[in-house]
C-alpha positions, 0 to 999 in steps of 0.5 A: 510484520507490517514492514510496509507501514514505520516519527522522527523530527528532521529537516527538509532541504530545499535548493535554489535554481541551478543546484545552489544550496538554500537555507534549511527549513525545518517543518514539524511532523503532521501529527505534532501540530494540534497544540500550536499557539503562536508565536512559539507553539509547543508541539507534542511529540511522542510524549515530549514537548518542543518549541517551533520557531516562527520559521517553521510556519513559513509558507513555501512557494507552490512551484519550485524548480528541479533540484538535486536531493542533498541530506541535511548536514545534521538531520534532526531525530527524536531526543533520547528517552529520559535519563539516556545519553545520546551516545547510549541511545545511539548504541541501543538503536544500532543494536536493535537495528542489527536485530531488526535485520536478522528478524526481517523487521519483525519485533520478537516482543510483539510475537512473544507477547501475543503467544504469552497472552494467548497461553496464559488465558487459555491455561485458566480456561478449562472449559475451553481446553475441554472444547479443544480436546473434543475438537482434536478428537473429532478432527482425528476421527474425521481424518481417519475416515477420510484417509480410508475414503469413507464418508465424513472426511475433511474437505479443503476450504473454499478457495484452497486449490492445493489439493485439486489434483486427483492424485490426492484422492489416492492413498497414501496422499489422501492420509497426508491431506486429511491429517493436514486439514485436521491440523489446520482446522484445530489451530484455526479454532485453538487460536480464537480469542479467549475471554479476557485476552486482547483481540489483537493477540488472538489475531496475531497468534492465529496469523503465526499459527497459520504461517507454520501450518501452511509451511508444513503442508504436504503439498510443499513436500516433493514426496508427499505431493502426488502432482510432483511425484507424477511429474517426476516419473513422467519427466525422469526427474527433469522437473526437479533438476530444472527447478533446482537450477532455477532456485539457485539462479533466483538465490543468486539474483537476490544476493546480487540484487540483479535486475528481476527477470520479469523486468528484462522482458518488459522495457519501461517506456516501450512495453510498459509505461509507454503512454506518450508524454513529457516530464514538465516538473522535477523536484527532490520528491517527484517528476510530474508527467503531462501526457500528450493529447489523443483527441482533437478537443479535451475537457477543460479541467485536467486530471491529476493522478497521485499514485502511492509512493509505496509502488511505482506509478506505472501500475496505472500505465501498464500495457496499452490494453490495460493502461488506466492512464492511456484509456483516460487520455483517450477519453479526451482528458488532459492527464498529469501523473506524479512519478515519485522518487525511489528514496535512498539514504539521502531522502531519510528526512523527507516528511509526510507533509513534504509529500503533500507540499512538494508532491500533491500541491506542486503538481496541482499548481503546475497542472492549473498553470498549464491549463490556464487556471482551470480547476483540477480533477484529482485522483489518488490511488492507495496511499496517494488517495490518503495524502490527497484526502489530507491535502483536500481537507487542508485546501477546504479549510483555506477556502481553496476551491481549485479541486473540481472533484476528488477520486479515491481508489482504494485509498483509506482515510480511517485506519481502525479497520485497516486489515491484516497489515494492522496485525503487528502494528503497535508501539514495539513494532514501530520502534523496531522498524524505526531503529531499522530505518534509522540505520539505513535512512529507509525501509528496504524494498525487499522487506516491503515485498516480503510483507505483502507475500507473507500476508498471503503466503499460501498462494504467493509463497508456497504455491508459487514455489511448488509451481516454480521449483518442483513442477518446473512451471515458471509463471509466464511473464506479464506486465503486472508481474514486471511491475510487482518485481520493481519495488520501491523503498520508503524514507525513514521520517515519512514512514515513521510519521505515516505509521504513527500518525495514521495507522497507530493513532488514526489522527485524521478521522479522530480530529487530531491531524494538523497541517501548517499548525491547524487541525484539518477535517474531512467534513470540510471538503465540499468537492464531489467525491468518487470513492472505490473499494475492491471486494478482496483487498487485504491491503485497503479493505473496502469497508475501511475505504467505505468509511470516507462516507462516514466522515464527509458530508459532500456529494459522494459516489461509492463504487465496490468492484470485484478483484483485489487491490491492483486487479480491481483497479485494472478493470479495463472494458472487455475484461472478463468476469468483472462486476461492480456496485455503485451508490450515490450519497447526497449531502442530506442523506443519512449514513448507511453502514457498509454491509447494508449498503452492499445488500441494497446495491446490486452488482452490475456486470462489466468494468467500472471505468466507463462509469467513472469517465461519465462521472468526470464528464458530468463534473466537467465544463460542457464546452470542450476546447483545444488541448493545452500546450505541453508545459509552460516554459514561461512559468518554469514548467518547460518539458524536461524529457520524454515520459516516463521520465527518470525517477521511474528507472531508479532501483 
């Protein structure tokens, strides 16, 4: 299921100025570096050992001119398993890739093993069986009472709005509702962990059972949903007719890969991603945007924004009203932002370390060059925060102090509590995804979008389907909806390394993640940090984000804001119903667990943005100066085109 999350050795191709092909250089995967011993270091790779050439360790120039991505002639990949020829391995992977497409990237073994684990342990637990039988009897009785409107009936859980319509209080709809709630409660209890079984199996079974129960809810059935019946009678069936036409249109758009309707109403560069600026650097992996100043003077230190490559960067530059970047520029900051390429088969061999070197480090070098060697405030969002933390740790190891501060927005550094995305992440699932990506060179954006929706299927799939196709209430067009429909892909090698090295093996905080042949440690970072988590984030749970405080020893400010992974970040001043908590940890203070921290810090009303602006100003030079020039042509950083650039338009 975690199709957003998927190691293969590969070569990264670099180009000289003007597009002439340069020498191919191989770079070891980040997690393969912990055993390095020059001059011919042996590096562990999925249980095998290979030897790196001295050229592997060659340091690359910091700033490279724009190039056109071209795949290596013979991209490397993991050696076949012991005793298996290359041809046999290719056949096996092709078959598994085909199976992966049929199952939308979900490993059947991961699912079946979870059900088997649960069933076998439940079968030898008669006491548990008796308890569940009693639960079923009690739920049946409660549902019967509720069906007749008597006290003792079942009620929906907090946050479940499927049965808010008053028609659910009337028969026969009330009976259908009560039967569903009884079934839902039973399976929630039945799939709890049984003594002896793997906790992950219980979580997986509970998730899958919940998916099935949600799909069978009477709220999804036209004749069993009183709100749909009422709308049908009122409109003479027009709601179903219009909904059916909309469904067919959506199916056509999906099959033909048509431009999402939401994007048609929001033009990139005009309605969204419209903050003025210039692209001043382009390479195979990213475009770097420098935004035009909006104030007469600016803080001496620029701000570099590193977004996640799993999404297009303009989640941080939506409409003028809620543009994170636009508001930051208006505060008198020189702002740079990375716009990642949308990978295709040509980018299959981009590595996780390429995202650090060709992304974070080249952008940092460019920003410092344009701003006269000033130190840089670096801000990473989601996966961008993770790669920024890795880059910062590597810089700290080398005594590179060019970072004035580090901000991590919903960015995880430890993955032991990475939330529901970890449900199906194991060796079987990763191998399945690797074979699927091996066939294409990337993970398709539809699979990634589907995974996010599956994690909240009740609200993001079934409720929207009812509103759109049964009630004839299509969701209104809004900026974040247009961004959400503009999905991206993930390159084969990088995604595999990311899943194995970080999610599966948690190497970064385990002291086993290496950069350029040596392990990095977050505790080496001395730059002040601003770390933010969001209360209802199911992609990067706030307790997982908070663990940055456990593995660092610097000055750290932690903020917990309400909202989810995106809504909690887009919390502009004036946004209704916003609050946040803030705490400050100085180096000499002891660690405080997240729940204790939350209990000891009271919620403050309003947006966290002004707090961050003040924090940045407090870690900036006291004297503001005239804005720096747009780009630095003498350093090979001439403006190439207007913001938001060209990579953002790739589909």
